[in-house]
BAFINU-799079 format. One record per residue (C-alpha): residue number from 1; x, y, z negated. Coordinates in nm, 2 decimals. Each point is the difference from the previous one (the first is absolute). Layout:
BEGIN
<k NUM&xx X&yy Y&zz Z>;
...
END
This chain:
BEGIN
<k 1&xx 1.44&yy -2.98&zz -0.72>;
<k 2&xx -0.13&yy 0.36&zz -0.02>;
<k 3&xx -0.07&yy 0.21&zz 0.31>;
<k 4&xx -0.13&yy 0.32&zz -0.16>;
<k 5&xx 0.17&yy 0.25&zz -0.22>;
<k 6&xx -0.29&yy -0.01&zz -0.25>;
<k 7&xx 0.04&yy -0.38&zz -0.03>;
<k 8&xx 0.37&yy 0.03&zz -0.05>;
<k 9&xx -0.03&yy 0.27&zz -0.27>;
<k 10&xx -0.15&yy -0.26&zz -0.23>;
<k 11&xx 0.34&yy -0.18&zz -0.02>;
<k 12&xx 0.18&yy 0.31&zz -0.12>;
<k 13&xx 0.28&yy -0.10&zz -0.25>;
<k 14&xx 0.02&yy -0.36&zz 0.13>;
<k 15&xx 0.07&yy -0.22&zz 0.30>;
<k 16&xx -0.20&yy 0.08&zz 0.31>;
<k 17&xx -0.03&yy -0.11&zz 0.36>;
<k 18&xx -0.10&yy 0.25&zz 0.28>;
<k 19&xx -0.07&yy -0.07&zz 0.36>;
<k 20&xx 0.03&yy 0.27&zz 0.27>;
<k 21&xx 0.19&yy 0.15&zz 0.29>;
<k 22&xx 0.34&yy 0.15&zz -0.02>;
<k 23&xx -0.11&yy 0.36&zz 0.07>;
<k 24&xx 0.34&yy 0.17&zz -0.05>;
<k 25&xx 0.34&yy -0.10&zz -0.11>;
<k 26&xx 0.29&yy 0.20&zz -0.15>;
<k 27&xx 0.32&yy -0.21&zz 0.00>;
<k 28&xx 0.24&yy 0.11&zz -0.27>;
<k 29&xx 0.26&yy -0.27&zz 0.07>;
<k 30&xx -0.02&yy -0.24&zz -0.29>;
<k 31&xx -0.37&yy 0.07&zz -0.05>;
<k 32&xx -0.30&yy 0.14&zz 0.18>;
<k 33&xx -0.31&yy 0.20&zz -0.07>;
<k 34&xx -0.30&yy -0.16&zz 0.17>;
<k 35&xx -0.33&yy 0.17&zz 0.06>;
<k 36&xx -0.25&yy -0.28&zz 0.02>;
<k 37&xx -0.33&yy 0.07&zz 0.18>;
<k 38&xx -0.29&yy -0.16&zz -0.18>;
<k 39&xx -0.38&yy 0.02&zz 0.06>;
<k 40&xx -0.06&yy 0.32&zz -0.20>;
<k 41&xx 0.34&yy 0.17&zz 0.00>;
<k 42&xx 0.38&yy -0.03&zz 0.01>;
<k 43&xx 0.21&yy -0.10&zz -0.30>;
<k 44&xx 0.37&yy 0.02&zz -0.07>;
<k 45&xx 0.21&yy -0.31&zz -0.04>;
<k 46&xx 0.37&yy -0.02&zz -0.10>;
<k 47&xx 0.20&yy -0.29&zz 0.13>;
<k 48&xx 0.36&yy -0.10&zz -0.07>;
<k 49&xx 0.14&yy -0.20&zz 0.29>;
<k 50&xx 0.25&yy -0.23&zz -0.17>;
<k 51&xx 0.15&yy -0.28&zz 0.20>;
<k 52&xx -0.19&yy -0.17&zz 0.28>;
<k 53&xx -0.32&yy 0.17&zz -0.09>;
<k 54&xx -0.27&yy 0.11&zz 0.25>;
<k 55&xx 0.07&yy 0.34&zz 0.15>;
<k 56&xx -0.35&yy 0.15&zz 0.07>;
<k 57&xx -0.09&yy 0.18&zz 0.33>;
<k 58&xx -0.26&yy 0.25&zz 0.10>;
<k 59&xx -0.35&yy -0.15&zz 0.05>;
<k 60&xx 0.07&yy -0.35&zz -0.13>;
<k 61&xx -0.29&yy -0.16&zz -0.18>;
<k 62&xx 0.14&yy -0.09&zz -0.33>;
<k 63&xx -0.08&yy -0.13&zz -0.35>;
<k 64&xx 0.21&yy 0.17&zz -0.27>;
<k 65&xx 0.03&yy -0.15&zz -0.35>;
<k 66&xx 0.15&yy 0.19&zz -0.29>;
<k 67&xx -0.05&yy 0.21&zz -0.31>;
<k 68&xx -0.25&yy 0.28&zz 0.01>;
<k 69&xx 0.12&yy 0.29&zz -0.21>;
<k 70&xx -0.10&yy 0.36&zz -0.07>;
<k 71&xx 0.18&yy 0.26&zz 0.21>;
<k 72&xx -0.16&yy 0.35&zz 0.00>;
<k 73&xx 0.20&yy 0.11&zz 0.31>;
<k 74&xx -0.15&yy -0.27&zz 0.21>;
<k 75&xx -0.34&yy 0.00&zz 0.17>;
<k 76&xx -0.27&yy -0.12&zz -0.23>;
<k 77&xx 0.24&yy 0.03&zz -0.30>;
<k 78&xx 0.17&yy -0.34&zz 0.03>;
<k 79&xx 0.24&yy -0.20&zz 0.21>;
<k 80&xx 0.05&yy -0.37&zz 0.07>;
<k 81&xx 0.36&yy -0.11&zz -0.08>;
<k 82&xx 0.02&yy -0.28&zz 0.26>;
<k 83&xx 0.16&yy -0.33&zz -0.09>;
<k 84&xx -0.11&yy -0.20&zz 0.31>;
<k 85&xx -0.13&yy 0.09&zz 0.34>;
<k 86&xx -0.18&yy -0.26&zz 0.22>;
<k 87&xx -0.03&yy 0.10&zz 0.37>;
<k 88&xx -0.33&yy -0.11&zz 0.15>;
<k 89&xx 0.05&yy 0.14&zz 0.35>;
<k 90&xx 0.26&yy 0.19&zz 0.20>;
<k 91&xx -0.08&yy 0.28&zz 0.25>;
<k 92&xx 0.10&yy -0.11&zz 0.35>;
<k 93&xx 0.15&yy 0.35&zz 0.07>;
<k 94&xx 0.09&yy 0.31&zz -0.19>;
<k 95&xx -0.31&yy 0.21&zz -0.07>;
<k 96&xx -0.01&yy 0.36&zz 0.14>;
<k 97&xx 0.12&yy 0.28&zz -0.22>;
<k 98&xx -0.35&yy 0.16&zz 0.00>;
<k 99&xx -0.09&yy -0.23&zz -0.29>;
<k 100&xx 0.22&yy 0.22&zz -0.21>;
<k 101&xx -0.18&yy 0.30&zz -0.15>;
<k 102&xx 0.28&yy 0.24&zz 0.06>;
<k 103&xx 0.00&yy -0.07&zz 0.37>;
<k 104&xx -0.22&yy 0.24&zz 0.20>;
<k 105&xx -0.14&yy -0.13&zz 0.33>;
<k 106&xx -0.25&yy 0.12&zz 0.27>;
<k 107&xx -0.35&yy -0.14&zz 0.04>;
<k 108&xx 0.07&yy -0.20&zz 0.31>;
<k 109&xx 0.30&yy -0.18&zz -0.16>;
<k 110&xx -0.21&yy -0.06&zz -0.31>;
<k 111&xx -0.28&yy -0.16&zz 0.19>;
<k 112&xx 0.23&yy -0.20&zz 0.23>;
<k 113&xx 0.15&yy -0.17&zz -0.31>;
<k 114&xx -0.32&yy 0.01&zz -0.21>;
<k 115&xx 0.06&yy -0.34&zz -0.16>;
<k 116&xx 0.31&yy 0.15&zz -0.15>;
<k 117&xx -0.11&yy 0.36&zz -0.06>;
<k 118&xx -0.30&yy -0.10&zz -0.21>;
<k 119&xx 0.26&yy -0.13&zz -0.25>;
<k 120&xx 0.13&yy 0.36&zz -0.05>;
<k 121&xx -0.07&yy 0.15&zz -0.34>;
<k 122&xx -0.19&yy 0.30&zz 0.15>;
<k 123&xx -0.21&yy -0.21&zz 0.23>;
<k 124&xx -0.08&yy -0.25&zz -0.28>;
<k 125&xx -0.09&yy 0.29&zz -0.23>;
<k 126&xx -0.23&yy 0.16&zz 0.26>;
<k 127&xx -0.19&yy -0.32&zz 0.07>;
<k 128&xx -0.03&yy -0.08&zz -0.37>;
<k 129&xx -0.17&yy 0.34&zz -0.05>;
<k 130&xx -0.22&yy -0.06&zz 0.30>;
<k 131&xx -0.11&yy -0.34&zz -0.15>;
<k 132&xx -0.05&yy 0.17&zz -0.34>;
<k 133&xx -0.22&yy 0.26&zz 0.16>;
<k 134&xx -0.22&yy -0.26&zz 0.17>;
<k 135&xx -0.02&yy -0.19&zz -0.33>;
<k 136&xx -0.09&yy 0.32&zz -0.19>;
<k 137&xx -0.27&yy 0.09&zz 0.25>;
<k 138&xx -0.14&yy -0.35&zz -0.03>;
<k 139&xx -0.01&yy 0.02&zz -0.38>;
<k 140&xx -0.16&yy 0.35&zz 0.00>;
<k 141&xx -0.27&yy -0.10&zz 0.24>;
<k 142&xx -0.08&yy -0.33&zz -0.16>;
<k 143&xx -0.01&yy 0.19&zz -0.34>;
<k 144&xx -0.26&yy 0.23&zz 0.15>;
<k 145&xx -0.24&yy -0.27&zz 0.11>;
<k 146&xx 0.13&yy -0.06&zz 0.36>;
<k 147&xx 0.00&yy -0.35&zz 0.14>;
<k 148&xx 0.29&yy -0.10&zz 0.22>;
<k 149&xx -0.10&yy -0.12&zz 0.35>;
<k 150&xx 0.19&yy -0.17&zz 0.28>;
<k 151&xx -0.14&yy 0.10&zz 0.34>;
<k 152&xx 0.08&yy -0.16&zz 0.33>;
<k 153&xx 0.28&yy 0.14&zz 0.22>;
<k 154&xx -0.14&yy -0.16&zz 0.32>;
<k 155&xx -0.31&yy 0.19&zz 0.09>;
<k 156&xx -0.26&yy 0.04&zz 0.27>;
<k 157&xx 0.02&yy 0.38&zz 0.03>;
<k 158&xx 0.15&yy 0.33&zz -0.10>;
<k 159&xx -0.08&yy 0.16&zz -0.33>;
<k 160&xx 0.11&yy 0.34&zz 0.11>;
<k 161&xx -0.18&yy 0.02&zz 0.34>;
<k 162&xx 0.33&yy 0.07&zz 0.18>;
<k 163&xx 0.21&yy -0.18&zz 0.26>;
<k 164&xx 0.32&yy -0.04&zz -0.21>;
<k 165&xx -0.06&yy -0.37&zz -0.08>;
<k 166&xx 0.21&yy -0.31&zz 0.07>;
<k 167&xx -0.20&yy -0.24&zz 0.22>;
<k 168&xx 0.04&yy -0.38&zz -0.02>;
<k 169&xx -0.16&yy -0.31&zz 0.15>;
<k 170&xx -0.20&yy -0.20&zz -0.26>;
<k 171&xx -0.11&yy -0.34&zz 0.14>;
<k 172&xx -0.14&yy 0.16&zz 0.31>;
<k 173&xx -0.14&yy 0.31&zz -0.17>;
<k 174&xx 0.13&yy 0.35&zz -0.03>;
<k 175&xx 0.13&yy 0.09&zz -0.34>;
<k 176&xx 0.21&yy 0.27&zz -0.16>;
<k 177&xx 0.24&yy 0.05&zz -0.30>;
<k 178&xx -0.18&yy 0.20&zz -0.27>;
<k 179&xx 0.07&yy 0.37&zz -0.01>;
<k 180&xx -0.16&yy 0.02&zz -0.34>;
<k 181&xx -0.22&yy -0.20&zz -0.24>;
<k 182&xx -0.26&yy 0.28&zz 0.03>;
<k 183&xx -0.30&yy -0.20&zz 0.11>;
<k 184&xx 0.07&yy -0.28&zz -0.25>;
<k 185&xx 0.05&yy 0.25&zz -0.29>;
<k 186&xx -0.34&yy 0.17&zz 0.08>;
<k 187&xx -0.18&yy -0.34&zz 0.04>;
<k 188&xx 0.12&yy -0.11&zz -0.34>;
<k 189&xx -0.10&yy 0.32&zz -0.19>;
<k 190&xx -0.37&yy -0.11&zz -0.05>;
<k 191&xx 0.13&yy -0.33&zz -0.13>;
<k 192&xx 0.27&yy 0.11&zz -0.23>;
<k 193&xx -0.04&yy 0.38&zz -0.02>;
<k 194&xx 0.38&yy 0.06&zz -0.02>;
<k 195&xx 0.25&yy -0.19&zz 0.22>;
<k 196&xx 0.37&yy 0.04&zz 0.10>;
<k 197&xx 0.26&yy -0.16&zz 0.21>;
<k 198&xx 0.38&yy 0.04&zz 0.04>;
<k 199&xx 0.10&yy -0.16&zz 0.33>;
<k 200&xx 0.15&yy 0.06&zz 0.35>;
<k 201&xx -0.19&yy 0.18&zz 0.27>;
<k 202&xx 0.10&yy 0.04&zz 0.37>;
<k 203&xx -0.01&yy 0.31&zz 0.22>;
<k 204&xx 0.10&yy -0.03&zz 0.37>;
<k 205&xx 0.11&yy 0.37&zz 0.01>;
<k 206&xx 0.28&yy 0.08&zz 0.24>;
<k 207&xx 0.15&yy 0.25&zz -0.24>;
<k 208&xx 0.37&yy -0.04&zz -0.05>;
<k 209&xx 0.04&yy 0.25&zz -0.29>;
<k 210&xx 0.16&yy -0.01&zz -0.35>;
<k 211&xx -0.34&yy -0.02&zz -0.16>;
<k 212&xx -0.18&yy -0.28&zz 0.21>;
<k 213&xx 0.00&yy -0.38&zz -0.02>;
<k 214&xx -0.21&yy -0.24&zz 0.20>;
<k 215&xx -0.04&yy -0.22&zz -0.30>;
<k 216&xx -0.02&yy 0.14&zz -0.35>;
<k 217&xx -0.13&yy -0.07&zz -0.35>;
<k 218&xx -0.33&yy 0.17&zz -0.06>;
<k 219&xx -0.14&yy 0.06&zz -0.36>;
<k 220&xx -0.37&yy 0.01&zz 0.05>;
<k 221&xx -0.29&yy 0.03&zz -0.23>;
<k 222&xx -0.38&yy 0.07&zz 0.03>;
<k 223&xx -0.24&yy 0.09&zz -0.28>;
<k 224&xx -0.37&yy 0.02&zz -0.02>;
<k 225&xx -0.24&yy 0.25&zz -0.17>;
<k 226&xx 0.22&yy 0.30&zz 0.05>;
<k 227&xx -0.15&yy 0.35&zz -0.02>;
<k 228&xx 0.25&yy 0.14&zz 0.25>;
<k 229&xx 0.33&yy -0.08&zz 0.17>;
<k 230&xx 0.17&yy 0.18&zz -0.30>;
<k 231&xx -0.07&yy -0.31&zz -0.21>;
<k 232&xx 0.23&yy -0.19&zz 0.24>;
<k 233&xx 0.26&yy 0.27&zz -0.02>;
<k 234&xx 0.00&yy -0.01&zz -0.38>;
<k 235&xx 0.03&yy -0.38&zz -0.01>;
<k 236&xx 0.30&yy 0.04&zz 0.22>;
<k 237&xx 0.15&yy 0.27&zz -0.22>;
<k 238&xx -0.04&yy -0.23&zz -0.31>;
<k 239&xx 0.15&yy -0.29&zz 0.19>;
<k 240&xx 0.31&yy 0.20&zz 0.10>;
<k 241&xx 0.04&yy 0.14&zz -0.35>;
<k 242&xx -0.02&yy -0.35&zz -0.15>;
<k 243&xx 0.24&yy -0.15&zz 0.25>;
<k 244&xx 0.27&yy 0.27&zz -0.05>;
<k 245&xx -0.03&yy -0.04&zz -0.38>;
<k 246&xx 0.04&yy -0.37&zz 0.05>;
<k 247&xx 0.32&yy 0.06&zz 0.21>;
<k 248&xx 0.14&yy 0.22&zz -0.27>;
<k 249&xx -0.05&yy -0.27&zz -0.26>;
<k 250&xx 0.11&yy -0.30&zz 0.20>;
<k 251&xx 0.23&yy 0.10&zz 0.28>;
<k 252&xx 0.25&yy 0.23&zz -0.16>;
<k 253&xx 0.30&yy -0.18&zz 0.15>;
<k 254&xx -0.13&yy 0.00&zz 0.35>;
<k 255&xx -0.11&yy 0.36&zz -0.02>;
<k 256&xx 0.35&yy 0.09&zz -0.12>;
<k 257&xx 0.17&yy -0.19&zz 0.28>;
<k 258&xx -0.20&yy 0.20&zz 0.25>;
<k 259&xx 0.03&yy 0.33&zz -0.19>;
<k 260&xx -0.38&yy 0.01&zz 0.04>;
<k 261&xx -0.19&yy 0.26&zz -0.20>;
<k 262&xx -0.37&yy -0.09&zz -0.04>;
<k 263&xx -0.25&yy 0.28&zz 0.06>;
<k 264&xx -0.25&yy 0.11&zz -0.27>;
<k 265&xx -0.34&yy -0.06&zz 0.14>;
<k 266&xx -0.21&yy 0.22&zz -0.22>;
<k 267&xx -0.30&yy 0.18&zz 0.16>;
<k 268&xx 0.03&yy -0.02&zz 0.38>;
<k 269&xx -0.12&yy 0.31&zz 0.18>;
<k 270&xx -0.27&yy -0.01&zz 0.27>;
<k 271&xx -0.02&yy 0.21&zz 0.32>;
<k 272&xx -0.23&yy -0.04&zz 0.30>;
<k 273&xx 0.14&yy -0.08&zz 0.34>;
<k 274&xx -0.11&yy 0.33&zz 0.14>;
<k 275&xx 0.14&yy 0.21&zz -0.28>;
<k 276&xx 0.33&yy -0.19&zz 0.00>;
<k 277&xx 0.04&yy 0.07&zz 0.37>;
<k 278&xx -0.07&yy 0.37&zz -0.04>;
<k 279&xx 0.22&yy 0.05&zz -0.30>;
<k 280&xx 0.30&yy -0.17&zz 0.16>;
<k 281&xx -0.05&yy 0.21&zz 0.32>;
<k 282&xx -0.01&yy 0.32&zz -0.20>;
<k 283&xx 0.27&yy -0.08&zz -0.25>;
<k 284&xx 0.25&yy -0.14&zz 0.25>;
<k 285&xx -0.09&yy 0.19&zz 0.31>;
<k 286&xx -0.10&yy -0.31&zz 0.18>;
<k 287&xx -0.26&yy -0.03&zz 0.28>;
<k 288&xx -0.27&yy -0.26&zz -0.04>;
<k 289&xx 0.05&yy -0.24&zz 0.29>;
<k 290&xx -0.23&yy -0.30&zz -0.09>;
<k 291&xx -0.33&yy 0.10&zz -0.16>;
<k 292&xx -0.10&yy -0.36&zz -0.07>;
<k 293&xx 0.30&yy -0.15&zz -0.18>;
<k 294&xx 0.31&yy 0.08&zz -0.19>;
<k 295&xx 0.34&yy 0.00&zz 0.17>;
<k 296&xx 0.29&yy -0.15&zz -0.19>;
<k 297&xx 0.15&yy 0.35&zz -0.04>;
<k 298&xx -0.32&yy 0.13&zz -0.14>;
<k 299&xx 0.00&yy -0.29&zz -0.26>;
<k 300&xx 0.34&yy 0.10&zz -0.10>;
<k 301&xx -0.09&yy 0.37&zz -0.03>;
<k 302&xx -0.32&yy -0.07&zz -0.20>;
<k 303&xx 0.20&yy -0.20&zz -0.24>;
<k 304&xx 0.27&yy 0.27&zz -0.03>;
<k 305&xx -0.27&yy 0.26&zz -0.06>;
<k 306&xx -0.17&yy -0.19&zz -0.28>;
<k 307&xx 0.33&yy -0.10&zz -0.16>;
<k 308&xx 0.09&yy 0.37&zz -0.02>;
<k 309&xx -0.34&yy 0.11&zz -0.12>;
<k 310&xx -0.10&yy -0.28&zz -0.23>;
<k 311&xx 0.31&yy -0.21&zz -0.07>;
<k 312&xx -0.18&yy -0.31&zz 0.13>;
<k 313&xx 0.17&yy -0.25&zz 0.24>;
<k 314&xx -0.35&yy -0.11&zz 0.10>;
<k 315&xx -0.29&yy 0.16&zz 0.17>;
<k 316&xx -0.34&yy -0.13&zz 0.12>;
<k 317&xx -0.11&yy 0.15&zz 0.33>;
<k 318&xx -0.37&yy -0.05&zz 0.04>;
<k 319&xx -0.29&yy 0.03&zz 0.25>;
<k 320&xx 0.17&yy -0.10&zz 0.32>;
<k 321&xx -0.19&yy 0.06&zz 0.33>;
<k 322&xx -0.23&yy -0.28&zz 0.12>;
<k 323&xx 0.19&yy -0.01&zz 0.33>;
<k 324&xx 0.31&yy -0.16&zz -0.16>;
<k 325&xx -0.17&yy -0.23&zz -0.26>;
<k 326&xx -0.14&yy -0.35&zz 0.06>;
<k 327&xx -0.37&yy -0.07&zz 0.06>;
<k 328&xx -0.06&yy -0.12&zz -0.36>;
<k 329&xx 0.11&yy 0.33&zz -0.15>;
<k 330&xx -0.29&yy 0.18&zz -0.16>;
<k 331&xx -0.07&yy 0.35&zz 0.14>;
<k 332&xx -0.05&yy 0.30&zz -0.22>;
<k 333&xx -0.36&yy 0.10&zz -0.06>;
<k 334&xx 0.10&yy 0.37&zz 0.01>;
<k 335&xx 0.20&yy -0.03&zz 0.32>;
<k 336&xx -0.04&yy -0.32&zz 0.21>;
<k 337&xx 0.31&yy 0.09&zz 0.20>;
<k 338&xx 0.20&yy -0.09&zz -0.31>;
<k 339&xx 0.03&yy -0.32&zz -0.20>;
<k 340&xx 0.01&yy -0.09&zz -0.37>;
<k 341&xx 0.36&yy -0.12&zz 0.05>;
<k 342&xx 0.35&yy 0.08&zz -0.12>;
<k 343&xx 0.37&yy -0.06&zz 0.04>;
<k 344&xx 0.25&yy -0.01&zz -0.28>;
<k 345&xx 0.33&yy 0.18&zz 0.08>;
<k 346&xx 0.31&yy -0.08&zz -0.20>;
<k 347&xx 0.32&yy 0.19&zz 0.05>;
<k 348&xx -0.10&yy 0.11&zz 0.35>;
<k 349&xx -0.15&yy -0.32&zz 0.14>;
<k 350&xx -0.34&yy -0.16&zz 0.01>;
<k 351&xx 0.01&yy -0.32&zz -0.20>;
<k 352&xx -0.38&yy -0.06&zz -0.05>;
<k 353&xx -0.32&yy 0.04&zz 0.21>;
<k 354&xx -0.34&yy -0.05&zz -0.16>;
<k 355&xx -0.34&yy 0.13&zz -0.06>;
<k 356&xx -0.37&yy -0.08&zz -0.05>;
<k 357&xx -0.16&yy -0.25&zz 0.24>;
<k 358&xx -0.34&yy -0.01&zz 0.16>;
<k 359&xx -0.22&yy -0.24&zz -0.19>;
<k 360&xx -0.34&yy 0.05&zz 0.17>;
<k 361&xx -0.07&yy -0.23&zz 0.30>;
<k 362&xx -0.18&yy 0.26&zz 0.21>;
<k 363&xx 0.26&yy 0.26&zz -0.06>;
<k 364&xx 0.28&yy -0.24&zz 0.09>;
<k 365&xx -0.15&yy -0.12&zz 0.32>;
<k 366&xx -0.09&yy 0.35&zz 0.11>;
<k 367&xx 0.36&yy 0.12&zz -0.05>;
<k 368&xx 0.13&yy -0.30&zz 0.19>;
<k 369&xx -0.22&yy 0.10&zz 0.29>;
<k 370&xx 0.11&yy 0.36&zz -0.02>;
<k 371&xx 0.36&yy -0.12&zz 0.03>;
<k 372&xx -0.08&yy -0.22&zz 0.30>;
<k 373&xx 0.01&yy -0.33&zz -0.18>;
<k 374&xx -0.25&yy -0.28&zz 0.03>;
<k 375&xx -0.14&yy -0.11&zz -0.34>;
<k 376&xx -0.06&yy -0.35&zz 0.12>;
<k 377&xx 0.38&yy -0.04&zz 0.03>;
<k 378&xx 0.02&yy 0.05&zz -0.38>;
<k 379&xx -0.28&yy -0.23&zz -0.10>;
<k 380&xx 0.19&yy -0.18&zz -0.28>;
<k 381&xx 0.13&yy 0.33&zz -0.15>;
<k 382&xx -0.35&yy 0.16&zz 0.01>;
<k 383&xx -0.15&yy -0.29&zz -0.20>;
<k 384&xx 0.15&yy 0.18&zz -0.30>;
<k 385&xx -0.21&yy 0.31&zz 0.08>;
<k 386&xx -0.31&yy -0.20&zz 0.10>;
<k 387&xx -0.02&yy -0.20&zz -0.32>;
<k 388&xx 0.06&yy 0.30&zz -0.22>;
<k 389&xx 0.31&yy 0.18&zz -0.13>;
<k 390&xx 0.08&yy 0.26&zz -0.27>;
<k 391&xx 0.18&yy 0.33&zz 0.07>;
<k 392&xx 0.36&yy -0.10&zz 0.03>;
<k 393&xx 0.35&yy 0.11&zz 0.11>;
<k 394&xx 0.36&yy -0.10&zz 0.00>;
<k 395&xx 0.34&yy 0.05&zz 0.14>;
<k 396&xx 0.31&yy -0.16&zz 0.15>;
<k 397&xx 0.35&yy 0.09&zz -0.11>;
<k 398&xx 0.32&yy -0.09&zz 0.19>;
<k 399&xx 0.24&yy -0.16&zz -0.26>;
<k 400&xx 0.31&yy 0.05&zz 0.21>;
<k 401&xx -0.08&yy 0.37&zz 0.06>;
<k 402&xx -0.04&yy 0.05&zz -0.38>;
<k 403&xx 0.34&yy -0.16&zz -0.06>;
<k 404&xx 0.16&yy 0.19&zz 0.28>;
<k 405&xx -0.09&yy 0.33&zz -0.16>;
<k 406&xx 0.06&yy -0.12&zz -0.35>;
<k 407&xx 0.36&yy -0.10&zz 0.09>;
<k 408&xx 0.05&yy 0.30&zz 0.24>;
<k 409&xx 0.09&yy -0.23&zz 0.28>;
<k 410&xx 0.02&yy 0.14&zz 0.35>;
<k 411&xx -0.16&yy -0.30&zz 0.18>;
<k 412&xx -0.28&yy -0.23&zz -0.11>;
<k 413&xx 0.19&yy -0.30&zz 0.13>;
<k 414&xx 0.22&yy 0.02&zz -0.31>;
<k 415&xx -0.30&yy -0.08&zz -0.20>;
<k 416&xx -0.13&yy -0.30&zz 0.19>;
<k 417&xx 0.18&yy -0.33&zz -0.07>;
<k 418&xx -0.03&yy -0.11&zz 0.36>;
<k 419&xx -0.14&yy 0.29&zz 0.19>;
<k 420&xx -0.21&yy -0.04&zz 0.32>;
<k 421&xx 0.01&yy 0.29&zz 0.25>;
<k 422&xx -0.04&yy 0.03&zz 0.37>;
<k 423&xx 0.33&yy -0.17&zz 0.07>;
<k 424&xx 0.06&yy -0.23&zz -0.30>;
<k 425&xx -0.11&yy -0.36&zz -0.05>;
<k 426&xx 0.30&yy -0.11&zz -0.20>;
<k 427&xx 0.11&yy -0.08&zz -0.26>;
END
């Protein structure tokens, strides 16, 4: 039996057998239109009931046998004229209406019945696009000489030097869930020169906001022999451009289901942190409250300003103050109070943080000490510096944040299959 639309298409003009879930059903009395949910899409089936024939129900698992004929008005340009339906399993209860695309529901109801809501056309389209983005990022990076890595998620210490880490007991030792693959990415640069990972990371932040998750998918890469952090920015620009072109070519149905318009990446403008702050304050009559970091409202206004001035949905904000950047961030030679780092803002929200790292052993240990850290606590990480490393840099991008802004969702939990926040451990 076939379980994908593409497999089924090869039987066009003849007899075919398709397996799937009864996604929707329109009973016309003597016959029914059945929308059958398959692995890569939904097809239309027409079924005449006749005497003593199976009457299908929503969310049955079925095998439908019949003639596959051309039908331009149907999805994919064909329909299956069913002659026989074999029911493989029956739902124990009627599925919630939120499976139906035309039914609008709130986030809490959607998450409460997640096993059902993920069958909705819009949710399936969103997560197909999310998966396609991850696949496109992977293809682009592999095509540019990056080696995919798989770093541990149970670690001995924090990569960010902060307190927002999940602690756990590990056979009598203290351990933590990884905030980032940062140390492992840097350690592997001298070995492979370019590495990447797409995997979950964990942040024990107590934020309960529409833009924060305590577990999210991070798209990370690190690259050696850079001349400046702008090499990292331009690699990201190329990766995004490639990924959006891939979506246009391969995800037209899912994009249409979400009414999602993909941005043109083009040349992404740059602005320093200090200049961005000052321009927003002047343009919007807004007082600068935090001199060391961007507030969410400032991110929104910076994006608005550059959209109006340049037409770009993206903007790189560079040279963040050392006070708000981790100990491995390289300081600017011209002004040591600043770092060779950046954030990428997209439609009013930071989706990426990155920059050039310190590769010299003495420079790294000195900065650790300035920040009140003990280099001996980072012995395994410092081996990379001790045994020699090239100038390098990298970034981490939040996949769910990118999707949230891409789909114009009002809460990042829509874009996590099974979100984890300060109060959610299920489903």
